[in-house]
C-alpha positions in Angstrom: 39.6 -90.9 124.7 38.2 -88.4 122.1 41.0 -85.8 121.4 38.4 -83.3 120.4 37.1 -83.0 123.9 40.4 -82.2 125.5 40.4 -78.7 126.9 43.8 -76.9 126.7 42.7 -73.9 128.8 43.6 -75.4 132.3 47.1 -76.4 131.2 47.7 -73.1 129.5 46.5 -71.2 132.6 48.8 -73.3 134.8 51.7 -72.3 132.6 50.7 -68.7 132.5 50.3 -68.5 136.3 53.7 -70.2 136.8 55.3 -67.6 134.5 53.6 -64.7 136.3 54.8 -65.9 139.7 58.3 -66.8 138.6 58.8 -63.5 136.8 56.8 -61.1 139.0 54.6 -60.2 136.1 51.1 -58.7 136.5 49.9 -59.5 133.0 50.8 -62.2 130.5 49.6 -63.4 127.2 49.4 -66.9 125.7 47.6 -68.9 123.0 46.4 -72.3 122.2 45.7 -73.9 118.9 43.4 -76.8 118.1 43.5 -77.8 114.4 42.9 -74.7 112.4 41.4 -72.7 115.3 43.6 -70.3 117.3 42.6 -68.6 120.6 44.5 -66.0 122.4 44.5 -65.7 126.2 45.3 -62.8 128.6 45.9 -63.6 132.3 46.0 -60.9 134.9 47.2 -61.2 138.5 44.7 -59.5 140.8 46.3 -60.3 144.1 47.8 -63.1 146.1 46.5 -66.3 144.5 43.9 -64.3 142.6 43.8 -64.2 138.8 41.4 -63.4 136.0 41.7 -64.5 132.4 40.1 -63.8 129.1 39.9 -66.0 126.0 39.6 -64.5 122.6 37.1 -65.4 120.0 38.1 -68.2 117.6 40.4 -67.4 114.8 40.1 -69.9 111.9 43.4 -69.9 110.0 41.7 -71.3 106.9 39.8 -68.0 106.6 42.1 -65.3 105.1 40.5 -62.5 107.1 41.0 -64.5 110.4 44.5 -65.4 109.3 45.3 -61.7 109.0 44.0 -61.3 112.5 46.2 -64.0 113.9 49.2 -62.4 112.1 48.4 -59.0 113.6 48.1 -60.5 117.1 51.5 -62.2 116.7 53.1 -59.0 115.5 51.8 -57.1 118.6 53.1 -59.8 120.9 56.5 -59.7 119.1 56.7 -55.9 119.6 55.8 -56.3 123.3 58.6 -58.8 123.7 61.1 -56.6 122.0 60.1 -53.6 124.1 60.4 -55.7 127.3 63.8 -57.1 126.2 65.0 -53.6 125.4 63.8 -52.2 128.8 65.4 -55.0 130.6 68.6 -55.3 128.6 67.8 -58.8 127.3 69.4 -59.9 124.0 67.0 -60.0 121.1 69.5 -61.5 118.6 67.0 -64.3 117.7 64.2 -61.8 117.1 65.9 -59.5 114.6 64.2 -59.4 111.2 
C-alpha cells in the first residue's frame, strides 16, 4: 500500500460529524497534515444527516509565508476555543499563555 495515496478527508469528516452530533454544534473546524502540507477543514450541519464541508488550500510549512498562515489559523482557532469555554464556563487552565 502506498501511504501517499491515503486520503485523510473521510476519516476527518467522520470525526467532525461525530463531534457535531455529540455536542449539538452547527459548525466545527478541523485539520489534517500530510508531511509538510497542512489543510484546514470546516464542516457545517445543514439539517438532519445533511452536511457540507470545505477544505482549505495547501499550506506548506517549509515556506515561511505559508507557515505564518498556519500559525494565524491556529491562533484564530485557539481564540474561538477560549471564547466558547468562557461562554460555557469550561476550564481553560491548560490554554493559559
